[in-house]
C-alpha positions as CSV (number, residue, x, y, z in Angstrom):
1,M,74.4,-45.7,-50.4
2,V,75.4,-46.0,-46.7
3,K,72.0,-44.9,-45.6
4,S,70.5,-47.4,-47.5
5,I,73.0,-50.2,-46.3
6,F,72.3,-48.8,-42.7
7,S,68.8,-48.6,-43.1
8,A,68.6,-52.4,-44.5
9,V,70.8,-53.6,-41.4
10,W,68.4,-51.8,-39.1
11,V,65.6,-53.2,-40.5
12,L,67.0,-57.1,-40.6
13,M,68.2,-56.4,-36.8
14,A,64.5,-55.4,-36.1
15,L,62.9,-58.3,-37.8
16,G,65.5,-60.7,-36.0
17,G,64.4,-58.9,-32.6
18,D,60.7,-59.6,-33.5
19,L,61.4,-63.2,-34.6
20,S,63.6,-64.3,-31.7
21,Q,60.6,-62.8,-29.4
22,A,57.7,-64.9,-31.5
23,Q,60.0,-67.9,-31.3
24,S,60.6,-67.6,-27.4
25,V,56.9,-68.0,-26.9
26,P,55.8,-71.4,-26.3
27,S,52.9,-73.0,-27.8
28,D,50.6,-74.2,-25.5
29,R,50.4,-78.0,-27.5
30,V,52.7,-80.1,-29.7
31,T,52.3,-82.6,-32.6
32,C,54.3,-85.6,-32.2
33,E,54.2,-88.1,-34.9
34,S,55.6,-92.0,-35.2
35,I,56.2,-91.9,-39.2
36,A,56.7,-95.6,-40.6
37,E,55.7,-97.0,-36.8
38,R,59.4,-95.4,-35.9
39,W,60.0,-94.2,-32.4
40,Q,60.0,-90.6,-32.1
41,Q,60.5,-87.8,-29.1
42,C,59.2,-84.7,-29.0
43,A,60.0,-81.6,-26.6
44,L,57.2,-80.3,-24.4
45,P,55.8,-76.5,-24.1
46,A,56.7,-76.6,-20.5
47,E,56.9,-79.2,-17.5
48,G,54.2,-81.5,-16.2
49,E,52.1,-84.1,-17.3
50,A,51.3,-84.6,-20.9
51,V,47.8,-85.2,-22.2
52,L,46.8,-86.5,-25.5
53,L,44.8,-83.9,-26.9
54,R,43.7,-85.4,-30.3
55,Q,44.6,-88.7,-32.2
56,L,45.7,-87.8,-35.8
57,S,46.5,-91.4,-36.8
58,R,44.5,-94.5,-37.7
59,N,46.8,-96.7,-35.4
60,A,45.9,-96.3,-31.7
61,C,47.6,-93.7,-29.2
62,V,47.5,-95.5,-25.8
63,R,49.7,-94.6,-23.0
64,N,52.6,-96.7,-22.1
65,H,52.0,-98.8,-25.3
66,S,52.4,-96.5,-28.2
67,W,52.9,-93.1,-26.5
68,G,54.6,-92.2,-23.0
69,Q,56.3,-89.4,-21.4
70,D,60.1,-89.2,-20.1
71,D,62.7,-86.7,-19.1
72,G,62.9,-85.7,-22.8
73,G,59.2,-85.2,-23.2
74,V,56.5,-87.0,-25.0
75,W,57.2,-90.2,-27.5
76,V,55.3,-91.8,-29.6
77,S,55.7,-95.4,-31.8
78,R,53.6,-97.8,-33.3
79,G,52.4,-95.4,-35.6
80,C,50.8,-93.3,-33.0
81,R,50.4,-89.6,-34.6
82,A,48.6,-87.1,-32.0
83,E,48.6,-83.8,-30.2
84,F,49.8,-83.4,-26.7
85,A,49.7,-80.6,-24.0
86,V,50.3,-80.0,-20.6
87,L,48.0,-80.2,-18.2
88,G,47.5,-76.9,-16.5
89,H,49.7,-75.0,-18.9
90,G,47.2,-72.7,-21.1
91,N,44.8,-75.6,-22.3
92,E,41.5,-74.9,-20.9
93,A,40.2,-78.0,-22.5
94,A,42.1,-80.4,-20.1
95,P,42.8,-78.5,-16.6
96,A,44.4,-80.9,-14.3
97,Q,41.5,-80.9,-11.6
98,A,39.0,-81.7,-14.6
99,M,40.7,-84.6,-16.2
100,P,41.0,-87.6,-13.5
101,W,41.7,-90.8,-14.6
102,R,38.3,-93.2,-14.1
103,R,38.5,-96.9,-14.3
104,I,35.9,-99.5,-16.2
105,R,35.9,-102.8,-16.8
106,C,35.4,-104.5,-20.2
107,E,34.7,-108.4,-20.6
108,S,34.6,-110.6,-23.7
109,R,33.1,-113.8,-22.7
110,N,32.9,-117.0,-24.8
111,G,35.1,-115.2,-27.0
112,T,32.4,-112.6,-28.5
113,Q,33.3,-109.3,-28.9
114,V,31.7,-106.8,-26.4
115,D,31.7,-102.8,-27.1
116,C,31.9,-100.6,-24.0
117,P,30.5,-97.3,-24.6
118,V,32.9,-94.5,-23.2
119,N,34.4,-91.4,-24.1
120,T,38.4,-92.1,-24.9
121,Q,39.0,-88.7,-26.6
122,H,41.2,-87.7,-23.8
123,G,43.0,-90.9,-23.3
124,V,42.8,-94.4,-22.8
125,R,45.1,-97.2,-21.2
126,L,45.0,-101.1,-20.1
127,V,45.4,-101.2,-16.6
128,R,44.8,-104.8,-15.4
129,Q,44.3,-107.8,-17.6
130,L,41.5,-110.3,-15.7
131,A,41.7,-113.3,-17.9
132,T,44.4,-115.7,-19.1
133,P,44.0,-115.1,-23.1
134,E,46.3,-112.2,-23.7
135,C,44.7,-108.7,-24.3
136,T,46.8,-107.4,-27.7
137,L,45.7,-104.0,-29.0
138,G,44.2,-104.2,-32.3
139,R,43.8,-107.9,-32.1
140,S,41.6,-108.7,-29.1
141,W,40.8,-105.2,-27.6
142,G,40.9,-101.2,-29.3
143,F,38.8,-98.4,-29.0
144,D,37.4,-95.4,-30.9
145,D,36.1,-92.1,-29.9
146,A,33.4,-93.6,-27.9
147,R,34.0,-97.1,-27.3
148,I,36.2,-99.7,-25.7
149,W,35.8,-102.8,-27.6
150,V,37.1,-106.5,-26.3
151,S,36.8,-109.9,-28.0
152,R,38.9,-113.4,-28.1
153,G,38.1,-113.7,-24.3
154,C,40.1,-110.7,-23.3
155,R,38.9,-109.3,-20.0
156,A,40.5,-106.4,-18.5
157,E,40.1,-103.1,-16.5
158,F,41.0,-99.8,-18.6
159,E,41.5,-96.2,-17.1
160,V,39.9,-93.2,-19.5
161,R,40.5,-89.6,-18.8
162,S,37.2,-88.0,-17.9
163,P,36.3,-84.6,-18.5
164,G,33.2,-84.5,-16.4
165,K,34.8,-84.1,-13.0
166,R,34.3,-80.1,-13.1
167,R,30.9,-80.4,-14.5
168,M,30.0,-83.0,-11.7
169,W,30.8,-80.5,-9.1
170,Q,29.1,-77.7,-10.7
171,R,26.1,-79.7,-10.6
172,L,26.5,-80.7,-6.8
173,R,26.8,-76.9,-6.4
174,D,23.7,-76.4,-7.8
175,A,22.2,-78.9,-5.1
176,E,23.3,-77.1,-2.6
177,T,21.8,-73.6,-4.2
178,G,18.5,-75.3,-4.3
179,I,18.9,-75.9,-8.0
180,G,18.2,-79.5,-8.6
181,Q,17.8,-82.3,-6.3
182,H,20.6,-84.6,-5.4
183,V,20.2,-88.3,-5.0
184,R,22.1,-91.6,-4.5
185,C,20.9,-95.0,-6.0
186,E,23.0,-98.2,-5.7
187,S,22.5,-101.9,-7.3
188,H,23.7,-104.3,-4.5
189,E,24.9,-107.6,-5.5
190,G,23.7,-106.8,-8.9
191,Q,19.9,-106.4,-8.0
192,R,17.4,-103.9,-9.5
193,Q,16.9,-100.9,-7.4
194,E,14.2,-98.5,-7.7
195,C,14.5,-95.1,-5.9
196,Q,11.5,-93.1,-5.7
197,V,11.2,-89.6,-6.7
198,A,8.4,-87.3,-7.7
199,G,7.7,-84.9,-10.5
200,V,11.1,-85.5,-12.2
201,K,11.4,-83.9,-15.8
202,R,15.3,-84.6,-16.3
203,V,18.3,-86.5,-14.5
204,D,21.7,-86.8,-14.9
205,L,24.2,-88.9,-13.8
206,V,27.2,-86.7,-11.7
207,Q,29.4,-89.2,-10.5
208,Q,29.5,-93.3,-10.9
209,L,30.5,-94.9,-7.3
210,S,30.9,-98.4,-8.7
211,R,33.4,-100.4,-11.0
212,A,30.5,-101.3,-12.9
213,E,29.8,-98.9,-15.8
214,C,26.4,-97.2,-15.2
215,L,24.9,-96.8,-18.9
216,E,21.8,-95.0,-19.4
217,G,18.9,-97.2,-20.8
218,Q,21.3,-100.6,-19.7
219,N,21.5,-100.7,-16.0
220,W,20.1,-97.4,-15.4
221,G,17.4,-95.1,-16.2
222,W,14.2,-93.0,-14.6
223,D,11.1,-91.7,-15.1
224,A,8.4,-89.1,-13.6
225,D,8.6,-91.0,-10.2
226,M,11.8,-93.0,-9.9
227,I,15.3,-93.7,-10.7
228,W,16.5,-97.5,-11.3
229,V,19.4,-98.9,-11.2
230,D,20.9,-102.2,-12.3
231,A,23.6,-104.8,-12.5
232,G,25.8,-103.4,-9.8
233,C,25.5,-99.3,-10.7
234,R,25.7,-97.4,-8.1
235,A,25.7,-93.6,-8.6
236,E,25.0,-90.2,-7.6
237,F,22.3,-88.7,-9.7
238,M,21.0,-85.0,-10.0
239,M,17.2,-84.4,-11.0
240,W,15.3,-81.6,-11.7
């Protein structure tokens, strides 16, 4: 009987040691949820800058509006529910050097809705309003995974996190090693510019240089003999 009790205690102690060890291993991400639109704070798994990995709610999660970061960790409000991680801490999907903020301008003129195609999956924030009508999230501006939209005269500059920086440098290294060719093409004062090339089979935009968003098929494009830019698009391209 004594032996059985001792064995049971030993097993519990062993399990307890294993559980405490498992609990001490931090996760690389945290889910933080604003229930009933109430403010909620969640501890981060490590020190550093928080990044939104995946929005779980229908309500928009916008940095410094419905989510943010302070000394206590990450906070959410206004119905934002999302997964967060810390840049450079076990999160290969969002290394710090590959997730810079990129600024774009989106403008509603004459009160009509305008869609500005852009990848917003890694974070979006309004940084500067350019017009008198107030830009109000959910009323005169909003976003989904593939665009920012504005309406009711909202004109503003936004920033989105772009995972493309790392790919850009990979492609520029390709140019240095003879794989592909690098070319810069710029539209000045909104005028169309044609940059002559030869025998091109593929073109990728690797770095946007202008404030104007460069959108393939709208203000830039290419064929076998040229790359063209228009409406203020200035960018560096890689061609093969």
